[in-house]
N, C-alpha and C positions, 0 to 999 in steps of 0.2 A: 504493500499499499503505500510505503513512504517513496518507491521508486515511481509510482503512478502520481504522486503529488508534486514531486519534483518535476516532472514531466506536463504537469498541468492537465492531466486526465483522469485524477481520481473523481472528481463531479461529473464529468459525463460518462464515467463506466458504472458510477452508484446510480445515476439516474437510469442508465441501461437496466440494470439490476432490478430496480423498481418497478419498471415495464414488465420484465419477465414474471416478477412476482404478481403483479396486478392480474397476468391472466387468469390464475386459480380462483378468483372470485367471481368470474364472469356469470355465474348461473345463478347468482342470489337474487332476490326478492328486492323491488323496489321501492318498497313502503315499510316502515317498522312496525310492531302491533299496534301503536296509536293511529296509525295513518300517516306518520310523517316521512317524505322521501327520504332515500339512504343515497350517499355519494355515492358514485360509481369505486368499484375495485380500485384504481388508479389512485384518487385521490384518498382513499383510506390508507393506502400504502406509506401514501407522503406523510400521513398524520400519526399511524399505528405502528407503522412498520410491517403490517401484514395484511391481507388482503380478507381476511375472514369478517363477515358480517356480523355474527355472534359477538366476536372478541370486541369490535368495535363499538358496538351499543352497551355490552354488559361492562366493559372498563370505563366508558364514559360515563355511564350510570353511578359505579364507584367513586368515579371521580368527583363527580358533582356532589355525591353524599358526602365526600371528605369536604368540600369546599365549604358546604350547607352546614356542615356540622361545625367546622373552625369557624366561621364567621358568627355562628350562632353563640358559640361559648364566649367570644370575644366582644360581645353586645352589638352584633350586626345580622339580626335576623333577616331573612330577605323581603319578608312580606313589610317590613318599617322602611326599606331603603328607596331613595330616590334614583337611584343611578347606578349600575352596576357594568362593570367592563371586563370581557375575558380577552386577554392581552396574547395574541399568538394563537387565535379561536381554530386556525386550522378549517376543516370543513365541517366544524361544527362537533365533533365528538363529545363535548360536555356541553355546549352553547342548547343541544337540542334537547335536553332534560329541564330547561327552565321553561317549556312551553306552558305548564300551568301554573306556573309563579305570578301573582298578582301584585301591582305595586310599581316596581320599579323599571324606569327604562332599561332596556338590554343592548349591550353592544359589544361587537366583536370586532377584533382589528387583528390584521395580519399582513406580513408582507409578500405573501403569494398570492396573486392577483386571481389567479385560478381557483383557488380555495375560497376566498373572499366572494367571489361572484356567484358559487354554489350557493353558500350561505344567503346571499342576498335573494337568489332567485327561489330559496327553497325552505327558507326558516322565516315566515313572515313576522313574527315577533320580535326578530332582531334587527338592529341597526348595525351593518357591517361596513367595516371602510378598510382600504389598503393603505398599511404605513411602509415607509422605506425600511431599508437595514439599520438606518442609524435615525435617531430622533429627529424634530420633534413629533409627537402626535396632533391631529388637528382638532385638539379639543382647548377649553379655556382652562386656567388653575382652577383646582379646588373641586373638579366637575362631579367625581364619582364619590359614593361611599363606600364601595366593596369594587376592588381589582383584584382578579388571581391572574397568574402567569405560570401555568402545568407544563412542567417540561419544557421552558423556555431558556431559563438562565443554565440549564443543563447543555446547552448548544451554543453557548457564547462567548468569545475571548475576552479578556479582563478590559479592553477600552469599550467595547459594546456593552457590555454590563455595567460599569460605571455608569455610562452614557443612559443608559434606558431605567436603570434605578433613580437617576436623579429625574428622570421625566415622569416615571411613575409617580415620583414623590412630589412632582408639581403637580398633577392631575387628581390626586387622591385629595378628598375633603380634608380639612383639620378634624380631628375623631374618627376619621375614616381607617379602613382596614386594607391592609395588602396581604395575599396569601400567596405563597410561591411553594415550588417544589426544588430541590437540589440533590445531585449526586453527592454520598459522602461516604463514610466509613463502609458500608456496605460494599463498595467498589473498589476500596483500597487494596485488594489482594492482587486487582487486575493489572497495576502500575508497575512499570519497570521500574528496578533500585534508583534510579535519578529521579524521576517521577514520585516515587513515594516517599524519598527525602524532604522533596519539596513539600509536599502533601503534609507529612509529619512536622515539618517547620512551620505548619500554619498558613500556608499558601495554596492558593488554588491551582489546580493542574488544566490545562488544556492542550487537547489533542485537534489537529487538523485545523487551525484558526482561519486558514485561509478560506476555509468555506465554512464561513460562521451563517448560522442559523440552518443548516442542513442537517441531517440526523448523524454525519459522522463525524461534524465538529462537536467534540465532547467534552463538557466542564466538571471537573471534580472538586468540592467545596469542603473544606474541613469544618468541623462545627464551631472552633474557635472562631474561623474567618466568619460565618456566617452570623455568630452572637456579636461578635464587635466591629466588624468593618464592613459588612456586605450593603448594609444600608444605612450610613451615618446620620441621614436626617430624619430617621424614623425610630420608634420605640419599639423595640422587640418584646410581644406579648407571650411568645411560644415558639418553641422548636421541641420537634418531635423527631427524634430518628426513626428513619422508616415509614413515617406516619403520612406518608404521601403514596405509600405502596399501592399499587392495584396487580394483582396477580403475581408474577414473577419480577417484576421493573420495581426493585426497590428503590424509593425515593425519600428523602428527608421533607419533613414540612416545616416552613417557617413563616408565622403570622407576625406580621408588624402595624403598628399604628403611627398616623401621623399625629404629632402633638397639637391641640388645641391652641391656638395663637394665643402669647400671653405666658405659656407655660415654658418650662425648662425642655429644651431641645428643639422648642420651636424656631422657624427662620422667616 
């Protein structure tokens, strides 16, 4: 893979691999049990790593429940919100499970235009928009009560991580909540010796940073880094090792709050 990366062939080879995998789900239903359209296998592979419709729907349901529970534990019950944003929404793997939520405006944003177009055309309760790989988003400051980013910061290099944390900090309301997932200690045994030394020293490790935002670009975050340095403008409410896990995809869960104006840590 390193040789492919040096020749700038890694991304196109991986896209071809995704195309081959997507052919395996071509016979699935076009609707879920509730009557919502389901995205085609090619889009499902891009967000879930597999074309399987059952996994796409069930993993999204489980992830939505993790987000709902984390928000409620930290004073952000969905029915009491004015607005919520799925940052890195893909083709609606999690978003589709808010179809029956009453109260907040529900938004989704992603830098993959094809995925966003599918959400806009098939999830009528969602306002979907395209973002660039780098900030900003097209939202005013203090816009959302709840933001979540599932498997997003797991695929960003350090410079984009910092830029997007700052941007999400800008658009969450004072008192609002940000929920995100990271790769942590559960993946430490996959690191090579140099990477492991860096990780154990409290530094995030990023593989394939030149293809940021793809599933190949992979970031690993030590707990101390998440707790102390990931989101300096926000207050950490909760860190749960493997708390964002769905199936075999073990991810840590972090919940932050933007301090109310006039309190310590606010800006």
